[in-house]
N, C-alpha and C positions, 0 to 999 in steps of 0.2 A: 483449236489452234495448236495445242501441244502435239496432237497426233500428226498434224501436217508437218511440223518441224521435225518430228522423228522420222517421217518418211523421206523428207528432203535429205536429212543426214545419212540415211541408209543409201539413198541413190548416189550421193557423193562418195561414200566409202567404197561402194561397189565399182563406181567409175574409176576411182583412183587406183585401186589395187588389182582389179580384175580385167579391165578393158585395155587390151594392147593389140596392135596390128597383127593379123594372122601371118605367120611365116610359112614358107614353102615346106619346111621340114616338120610342121605340126602334124601330130597323129590325128586320126579320125576322132578318138575319144576326146582329145583336147578341143577339137572343133565343136563337138557336141556340147561340151561344157560351156564353151564361150557362147554358143547359141542360146543355152538355157539362161545364162546370165543376162544376155541382151533381152531375152523375153521378159525376165523378171524386172529389169530396168524399165522396159516399156510399160509393163503393167503398173509399176509404182508411179511412174511419171504421169500416166493417164489418171490414176487415182488422185495424185496431187493436184493436177490441173483441174480435175472435177471439183475438188474442195475450194481451190482458188476461185473458180468461176462462181461458186456459191457465196463467196464472201460479201459481195454487194447486197445479196438478199439478207444475209445475217445482219449486216450493218444497218440496213434500212429497218429491219424488225427491232433491233436494239434501240435505234434512234426514236422509233415510234413509241416504244415502251417508255423510254426516258421522258419524252415529251408529254406522254399521258400522265406520268407521275408528277411532272412539274406543272401541268395545266391546272387552273382553278376549277373547283367543283361548282358548276352552275345548274345541276340537275334539279328537277322539280321535287323528286322524292327527298333529297337532302334538305331542300328549303322547307318542305312541309315538316320534317322532323325538327328542324331548328325552331319553327314557330310553335310546335307543340311543347318542346322542352322549355322554351322561354315562357310560354303561358303557364306552364306547370310551376315554375319557380316564382313567377309573379303572383300566382294564386297563393303559394305558400307564404310569401312575404306579407301579402295582404291579410291572410288569416292571422299571422303572428301579431301584426300591427293592430288588428281589430280586437284580438284577445287582450293585449295590453291596455287598450283604451277602455275596455269594459270592466277591467278589474276594479277600478275605483267605484263603479256603480254597484257591483256585487258586494264589495266590502262595506260600502255605506249601509246597505241593507242588513248585512250580517252583524255589524257593530251598532245597529240602531241609529244611524246617522249622527255620529258625534261631530261637533262643529270645530272644536279645538282640542289640543292635546290634553288640556285639563279634564275634558269629558271622558277621555280614554287614554290614560298616560302610557300604557304599554301596548298600544295598538301595533307599533312597528315590530315588537317582539313576537307577534303572532301571525304575521303575514309573510308568505313566501316571497313576495315581491321585494322584500327588504334585501334578500340575497342578490337580487338583480339590480340593485342600486336604484330602486323605485319605491321608497318607503311610503307608507300611508300618510304620515305627517313629515313634512320637510322642515329643515331648520330647527330641529329639536334641541332645546337647551338642557343638558343633563344637570342633575343636582350637583352642587359644589362638593368637591372632594370625592367624586365617584367617576368611574370610567364607564361610559355608556356605550355598549356594543350590542345593538339589537340583533345583528346577524348571529352573534354567539348565543344570545338568549333564545333565538328561534331554533337553533340546533338542539339546545338543551330540551326545549319543550317538544319538538317534533320527534326526537329520539326516545323520549321517556326518561331521560336521565334526571329530570327534575322530580320524578316520583321516587322517593326514597322508601326503603323498607327497614323495619326494625331488625337489626342484626341479632342473631341468636346469642344470648348470653353464654359466657364460657361454661357456666355450670350445666348448661344443656348438654354439653358434649359428654358429661359423665353419667347421663341417665339413658335408660333404654326404653323410655316411653314411646310408643308408636306415634303419638301426636307430635312429640318433640322432633322425632326423626322426619316426620312428614313436613313440618314447617322448615326444618333445615334444608331439606331437599328442594322445597319450593323456593326458598330464599336464594340458594345457589343458582338454580336454573334461571329465575327471572333476572337476577343480577347479570349473569353471563349474557343473556339475550339483550338486555338494555345497553350494556357496554358495546356490544357489536353494532347495535343500531347507531350509537354515537360515533363509532368508527366509520360506518358507511356514510352517514350524513355529514361528517366532518369534511368530506371531500367537497361538498357544496360550499361549506364555509371557507375552505382554502381557495376555491375558485372566486368566491366573492371578494376575498381579500386581495386577490391578484387581478381585480378589475374585470373578471370574467373574460380574460384574454383568450382562453382556449375556445370558448363558445364563439367569440367574435371572429377569430381566425377561421374556424370551421364554417361560419356563416359566409365569410368572404369567399372561401373556396367554392362553396355551393353556388353562390351567386355568380362567380366567375365561370363555373362550368355550365351554367344555364343561360348566360347572357347572349344576346344576339351578336355582340362584338366578338365574343369568343368563337362562335360558330362561323362568322365571316372570316376570322383569322385562320381557322382550320381549313376552310374551303379555298383560301387563296395562297397560303404559304407553301413552301417546298415540303415535300413529303418527309425529308430528313428532320426538319424542325418539328413537324407535327408528331413524328414517332417519338422524338425525345420528350416532348410535352406529355404524350400518352404514358411514357415510362415514369415520369414524375408523378402523374396521377395514380398510377399503379402502386408506386411506393407508398403514397398517402393512403390508398385503399388498404394496403397491408397493415399499416399502423392502426387504422380504424377497426379493422377486423380483430386485431389483437386486443384493442380496448373493449370491443364488444364481447370477446371471449371472457375477459376478466369480469365484465359486468354480469354475464350469465353465471359465472362461478359464484359471485356474491349473491345473486338472486337465489341460487340453489342452496347456499349456506343459510340465507335468511329463511327460506322455506323450511329447512330442517330445524332451525331454531324455533320457528313458529309451531312446528309439530311438538317439539319438546315443551314449549310453554303450554300448549293445550294439555299435554299429559300431566304437567305439574298442576295446572288449574283444576284438573279432574280428580285430584286425589281425594277430595271430600266424597264425591260420588263413589269412587272406588272403595273407600273405607266403609261407607254405608252398605254397599253391596256385599262386602266381605263380612260385615257384622251380621247381616240378615242370613247369609249363607251359613255362618257359624252357629246361628241359633237353631237351624233346622236339625 
């Protein structure tokens, strides 16, 4: 359209400034120039009219495209995808439900079928389900004068922070005995690893104290993105609304990818610390090998 307007403007300018009636005293060169201008005007006018004649075709094509964007999607391929995604999410929900229902049976076997809390007082401290607000024993009455927090205790046990080590006495530092140095190195390494374990697992404790809202909201988004109502909404709404909703999900995907990257970094650090712990635990073997080599 902008090209058409430019050509129309050019025609009007030429007609205004250069088209005048031929006079008797005009020279042949002036007549030739006027003829050239008239020829140019004729060509431009023909071009403009050609584009103008094509406007209905362009408008019909644009209208058809707009209507196709606004029309609901009732294709069989899309409907098949909807059914597959919905079945996939339903299977995931059912698996999670079955897993939760079976935990009590597994724990009963593991704890030798305790009937009451008196049979196993700290059972809630040892089960992961405590963090999910599904303790093994409900309505637990803590001893008087104590603060009972089974989720906190579970983090202590699972991270190894409950396993304490005898700290090297200060007089050890003034000696150069290889065995003393070996124990100091082992103590420092294992303590560093255990505190990192506590840091990692304390995230689970924080989520439990916050009623697992992060997990619940992520589950809602997953269920929303796989529900048949959501697919029907996508297939029937205007394309502009659908595109905005896709952008919202893309932003959430970026957040999840960032969280996944942080988790991978933590796993890498945990693997490195595990290697360090293996090195520390192997000091006795190393010392034995060195002693034998020194005897040769």
